[in-house]
C-alpha positions as CSV (number, residue, x, y, z in Angstrom):
1,X,-0.1,0.1,0.1
2,X,1.6,3.1,-1.3
3,X,1.6,6.6,1.5
4,X,-1.1,8.3,-0.8
5,X,-3.3,5.1,-0.3
6,X,-2.6,5.5,3.2
7,X,-3.3,8.9,3.5
8,X,-6.5,8.4,1.8
9,X,-7.6,6.0,4.1
10,X,-6.7,7.8,7.4
11,X,-8.7,11.1,5.7
12,X,-11.9,8.2,5.3
13,X,-11.3,7.2,8.9
14,X,-11.4,10.5,10.6
15,X,-14.4,11.5,8.4
16,X,-16.1,8.7,9.3
17,X,-15.2,9.4,12.8
18,X,-16.3,13.0,13.0
19,X,-19.4,12.0,11.3
20,X,-20.4,10.1,13.6
21,X,-19.0,11.9,16.5
22,X,-21.2,15.2,14.9
23,X,-24.2,12.9,14.6
24,X,-24.0,11.8,18.0
25,X,-23.6,15.1,19.2
26,X,-26.8,16.4,18.1
27,X,-28.3,13.6,19.3
28,X,-27.2,13.9,22.8
29,X,-28.0,17.4,22.5
30,X,-31.5,16.8,21.0
31,X,-31.8,14.7,24.3
32,X,-31.0,16.8,26.7
33,X,-33.2,19.8,25.4
34,X,-35.9,16.7,25.4
35,X,-35.0,16.2,29.7
36,X,-34.9,20.2,30.4
37,X,-38.5,20.0,28.4
38,X,-39.8,17.2,30.2
39,X,-38.6,18.4,33.5
40,X,-40.3,21.9,33.0
41,X,-43.3,20.0,32.2
42,X,-43.0,17.8,35.6
43,X,-42.6,20.9,37.4
44,X,-45.7,22.4,35.9
45,X,-47.9,19.2,36.5
46,X,-46.4,19.4,40.6
47,X,-47.1,22.9,41.0
48,X,-50.6,21.9,39.2
49,X,-51.2,19.3,41.5
50,X,-50.0,21.2,44.7
51,X,-52.6,24.2,43.3
52,X,-55.3,21.7,43.9
53,X,-54.4,20.8,46.8
54,X,-54.2,23.9,48.4
55,X,-57.7,24.9,47.0
56,X,-59.0,21.6,48.5
57,X,-57.6,22.4,51.8
58,X,-59.0,26.0,52.1
59,X,-62.6,24.8,50.5
60,X,-63.8,24.3,54.3
61,X,-64.9,20.6,53.3
62,X,-62.6,18.9,54.9
63,X,-62.5,18.5,59.1
64,X,-59.7,21.6,60.5
65,X,-56.8,18.6,61.4
66,X,-57.0,17.8,57.6
67,X,-57.2,20.8,56.5
68,X,-54.2,21.9,58.7
69,X,-52.3,18.8,57.4
70,X,-53.0,19.4,53.3
71,X,-52.2,22.8,53.8
72,X,-49.1,22.6,55.4
73,X,-48.0,19.5,52.9
74,X,-48.7,22.1,50.2
75,X,-47.1,24.7,51.5
76,X,-43.8,22.7,51.9
77,X,-43.8,21.4,48.3
78,X,-44.7,24.8,47.1
79,X,-41.8,26.2,49.0
80,X,-38.8,24.2,47.7
81,X,-39.2,25.5,44.1
82,X,-36.8,28.0,43.0
83,X,-36.4,30.3,40.2
84,X,-33.6,30.3,37.1
85,X,-35.6,31.3,34.2
86,X,-32.9,33.7,33.4
87,X,-30.0,31.2,33.7
88,X,-31.8,28.5,31.4
89,X,-32.6,30.8,29.0
90,X,-28.8,32.1,28.6
91,X,-27.6,28.4,28.9
92,X,-30.3,27.2,26.1
93,X,-31.0,30.4,24.2
94,X,-33.9,28.7,21.7
95,X,-35.9,26.9,24.6
96,X,-36.6,30.7,25.7
97,X,-40.1,30.7,24.6
98,X,-40.7,27.2,26.5
99,X,-39.5,28.5,29.4
100,X,-41.6,31.8,29.1
101,X,-44.6,29.6,28.7
102,X,-43.5,28.0,32.0
103,X,-43.2,31.2,33.7
104,X,-46.6,32.7,32.4
105,X,-48.3,29.7,33.4
106,X,-47.2,30.1,37.0
107,X,-48.1,33.6,37.0
108,X,-50.9,33.1,40.0
109,X,-47.7,33.6,42.4
110,X,-46.5,29.6,42.6
111,X,-42.9,29.6,42.2
112,X,-40.8,28.6,39.2
113,X,-38.0,25.7,39.3
114,X,-34.3,26.1,39.7
115,X,-32.4,26.4,36.5
116,X,-29.6,23.4,37.8
117,X,-32.4,21.0,38.8
118,X,-34.0,21.4,35.3
119,X,-30.6,20.9,33.5
120,X,-29.8,17.8,35.6
121,X,-33.4,16.4,35.3
122,X,-33.6,15.9,39.4
123,X,-36.3,17.8,41.1
124,X,-33.8,17.1,44.2
125,X,-33.9,14.9,47.3
126,X,-35.8,17.4,49.5
127,X,-38.3,18.2,46.8
128,X,-38.7,14.4,46.0
129,X,-39.2,13.7,49.8
130,X,-41.8,16.5,50.1
131,X,-43.8,15.7,46.8
132,X,-43.9,11.9,48.5
133,X,-45.2,13.7,51.4
134,X,-47.7,15.5,50.0
135,X,-48.8,12.2,48.6
136,X,-48.9,10.4,51.7
137,X,-51.1,13.3,53.4
138,X,-53.5,13.3,50.5
139,X,-53.9,9.6,50.9
140,X,-54.6,9.7,54.7
141,X,-57.2,12.8,54.5
142,X,-58.8,10.8,51.6
143,X,-58.3,7.3,53.1
144,X,-61.5,6.9,54.0
145,X,-63.9,6.0,51.2
146,X,-67.1,6.7,52.9
147,X,-65.9,10.5,53.9
148,X,-64.5,10.9,50.5
149,X,-67.9,9.8,48.7
150,X,-69.7,12.4,51.0
151,X,-67.3,15.1,49.4
152,X,-68.2,13.9,46.2
153,X,-71.8,14.6,47.1
154,X,-71.1,17.7,47.3
155,X,-71.1,20.2,44.1
156,X,-67.6,22.2,45.1
157,X,-66.3,19.2,46.7
158,X,-66.9,17.0,43.2
159,X,-65.1,19.6,41.6
160,X,-62.2,20.3,43.8
161,X,-61.6,16.1,43.7
162,X,-62.2,16.2,40.2
163,X,-59.5,18.8,39.2
164,X,-57.2,17.0,42.1
165,X,-57.9,13.5,40.1
166,X,-56.8,15.4,36.7
167,X,-54.0,17.1,38.0
168,X,-52.8,13.5,39.8
169,X,-52.7,12.0,36.2
170,X,-50.9,14.6,34.8
171,X,-48.5,13.9,37.5
172,X,-48.2,10.4,36.6
173,X,-47.7,11.0,33.0
174,X,-45.2,13.8,33.2
175,X,-43.2,11.8,35.6
176,X,-42.9,8.6,33.3
177,X,-42.3,10.4,30.0
178,X,-39.4,12.5,32.1
179,X,-37.8,9.4,33.3
180,X,-38.2,7.7,29.7
181,X,-36.7,10.6,28.5
182,X,-33.5,10.9,31.0
183,X,-33.3,7.0,30.1
184,X,-32.8,7.6,26.4
185,X,-30.0,10.4,27.3
186,X,-28.2,8.1,30.2
187,X,-28.0,5.3,27.2
188,X,-26.5,7.5,24.6
189,X,-24.2,9.5,27.2
190,X,-23.0,5.4,28.2
191,X,-21.5,5.2,24.3
192,X,-18.0,4.5,24.6
193,X,-17.5,7.1,21.6
194,X,-19.1,9.8,23.1
195,X,-17.7,9.4,26.7
196,X,-14.0,9.1,24.5
197,X,-14.7,12.5,22.5
198,X,-16.8,14.2,25.6
199,X,-19.4,14.6,23.9
200,X,-21.8,15.8,26.7
201,X,-18.9,18.2,28.1
202,X,-20.1,19.7,31.5
203,X,-23.4,18.7,31.5
204,X,-24.7,17.0,34.3
205,X,-25.5,13.2,33.8
206,X,-29.6,13.6,33.8
207,X,-31.1,11.5,36.9
208,X,-34.8,9.9,36.9
209,X,-37.2,11.7,39.3
210,X,-38.5,9.2,41.9
211,X,-41.3,10.1,43.9
212,X,-44.6,8.3,45.6
213,X,-47.3,9.6,42.9
214,X,-49.5,6.6,44.0
215,X,-53.2,6.9,43.4
216,X,-54.8,7.8,46.3
217,X,-57.4,5.1,47.5
218,X,-60.4,7.5,48.1
219,X,-59.7,9.9,45.0
220,X,-62.1,8.2,42.4
221,X,-60.5,7.1,39.1
222,X,-61.9,8.9,35.8
223,X,-62.0,7.6,32.3
224,X,-61.5,10.5,30.1
225,X,-57.9,10.6,28.4
226,X,-57.4,13.9,30.4
227,X,-57.8,12.3,33.5
228,X,-56.7,8.6,35.1
229,X,-58.1,5.9,33.4
230,X,-60.9,3.5,35.3
231,X,-58.5,0.6,35.0
232,X,-55.5,1.6,36.2
233,X,-54.6,0.6,39.6
234,X,-54.8,2.7,42.9
235,X,-52.6,2.6,46.0
236,X,-53.8,-0.1,47.9
237,X,-53.4,-2.4,44.7
238,X,-49.9,-1.5,43.8
């Protein structure tokens, strides 16, 4: 093999390697953005759930002890959210419209999420624990099916519980979609080529969100696509 043939072979190999690297980098970038977008969506749905539990706590339909427990758990969840819109837009300018939409959705006073948590894909141990705590409190408050059934007999109670059901199911869907996005990104980042060329740069490794979002036993299951399917398991069945 002549030197010219070797040079051509080397050029071809380098070109193929660069092509694969560029393709992998672009795919990884898309997956990172997908994780951020799904993280924003999950945060919105969790805040929507907290807003629904807060309205139920303030409705006067629950006994005083249950109202206080639910209000405290709701305030605890909302209190651990942060604000990092400017940093998120700076890091990923083409997500500015998504961040603005997320901001507009929280104009009722609910705080927005921290940018570092959005980029890593994680809620943080403290937030996950408090979200799980809210789930436990709701399950306790609505644990008596007879008392829950009585709430459904009240028009306002039925509306509040219906809103909570819808928000709860959306949280489950958003978390499932987010975790699937994270696992896709993790698989790509585990590729030896991606690791060798450090295509992920200094981006944090995305992590799944692990929290208890099991369905409360006393909350009715609905059949519309925008809420929880009737055949989905409740907490008591999980």
